[in-house]
C-alpha positions in Angstrom: -0.4 -0.1 -0.5 1.2 2.8 -1.2 1.3 6.0 2.2 1.7 9.2 0.3 -1.8 8.3 -1.7 -4.9 9.2 0.9 -7.2 6.1 1.2 -10.9 6.6 -0.1 -11.2 6.0 3.6 -9.2 8.8 4.3 -11.1 11.5 1.7 -14.4 10.0 3.3 -13.4 11.3 7.1 -12.3 14.9 5.2 -15.6 15.1 4.1 -18.1 13.7 7.1 -15.8 16.6 8.9 -15.8 19.4 6.7 -15.8 22.9 8.1 -18.4 25.7 7.4 -17.6 29.4 6.7 -18.2 29.8 11.0 -15.9 27.3 11.7 -18.2 25.3 13.1 -17.3 21.4 12.6 -20.3 19.7 11.2 -20.8 16.5 8.4 -20.5 17.1 4.8 -24.3 16.8 4.4 -25.2 18.6 7.3 -22.7 21.7 5.7 -25.0 20.1 2.0 -28.6 20.8 4.1 -27.6 24.0 5.7 -27.2 25.6 2.0 -30.3 24.2 0.5 -32.2 26.0 3.3 -29.9 29.2 2.8 -31.1 28.9 -1.1 -34.5 28.3 0.4 -34.3 31.4 2.2 -33.2 33.9 -0.5 -35.7 32.1 -3.3 -38.1 33.3 -1.1 -36.8 36.7 -0.4 -36.4 37.2 -3.6 -39.8 36.7 -4.0 -41.3 38.9 -1.9 -39.0 41.9 -3.4 -40.5 40.9 -6.2 -44.1 41.8 -5.4 -45.1 45.1 -6.2 -46.9 45.6 -2.6 -46.5 44.0 -0.3 -49.0 45.4 2.0 -51.9 44.5 -0.4 -52.5 41.1 -1.3 -55.5 39.4 -3.7 -57.5 36.8 -3.1 -58.0 34.6 -6.1 -61.0 33.1 -4.8 -62.6 36.7 -5.0 -65.7 36.6 -7.3 -64.5 38.9 -10.0 -65.5 40.8 -13.3 -62.4 39.4 -16.1 -63.2 43.0 -17.8 -62.2 45.2 -14.5 -58.6 45.8 -15.0 -56.2 45.3 -13.0 -54.7 48.9 -12.0 -58.4 49.7 -11.4 -58.3 47.0 -8.6 -54.9 48.1 -6.8 -56.3 51.7 -7.0 -58.8 50.8 -4.5 -57.1 48.2 -2.4 -54.5 51.2 -1.9 -57.3 53.3 -1.2 -59.1 50.9 1.1 -55.7 50.3 2.5 -55.5 54.6 3.2 -58.2 55.1 4.4 -58.6 52.4 6.6 -54.7 52.5 8.6 -55.3 49.0 7.9 -52.6 47.2 5.2 -54.3 43.6 5.3 -56.7 44.3 3.0 -58.2 41.8 0.0 -60.0 41.4 -3.1 -63.8 40.4 -2.4 -65.9 41.0 -5.2 -65.6 43.0 -8.2 -68.1 44.1 -11.3 -66.8 46.5 -14.6 -69.4 49.2 -15.8 -68.7 51.3 -18.4 -68.6 54.3 -16.4 -67.5 53.3 -13.1 -66.4 49.9 -11.6 -67.5 48.4 -7.9 -64.5 47.4 -6.2 -65.6 45.4 -2.6 -62.3 45.4 -0.6 -62.4 43.2 3.0 -60.6 45.0 5.9 -58.2 43.1 8.6 -58.7 39.8 9.7 -62.3 39.1 9.3 -62.3 40.8 5.4 -64.5 43.4 6.5 -66.3 44.6 3.1 -65.9 48.1 1.8 -67.0 49.5 -1.3 -65.1 51.4 -3.6 -66.2 52.9 -6.6 -63.4 53.7 -9.2 -62.9 54.2 -13.0 -61.4 51.8 -15.5 -58.1 53.6 -15.6 -58.0 53.4 -11.7 -58.9 56.6 -10.3 -61.2 56.5 -7.8 -64.4 58.4 -6.5 -64.7 57.2 -3.6 -64.4 54.9 -1.1 -66.8 53.7 2.0 -67.7 50.9 4.7 -70.2 48.3 3.7 -71.0 46.6 6.8 -72.2 47.3 9.9 -71.2 49.8 11.8 
């Protein structure tokens, strides 16, 4: 056996006891797991950064008229959030009209309904609470 050449067991032991940048002794598999977790966290952070307005969310289960523009819906979500001071807003429904569209926005964890009348190019005409007071 050649003394200068490391054996397969020696190579495995070096991989088994590799170090991460923080100088903690961990196995190669544990280090790979940490790298995968770090990558997953970075991808989530990028996804959140790419989201237009992190305070406004669109509920895809809402009953909406596909003719109401995204610009009009976004304008209403932002107007209601501004009026109520509540960042947790969601689309409940929308109805298209040639003059102005109606967008119903849910506010807070209970999705309290607010009405928003908006032009199709996103100019909000008014917002008002649509539930019991």
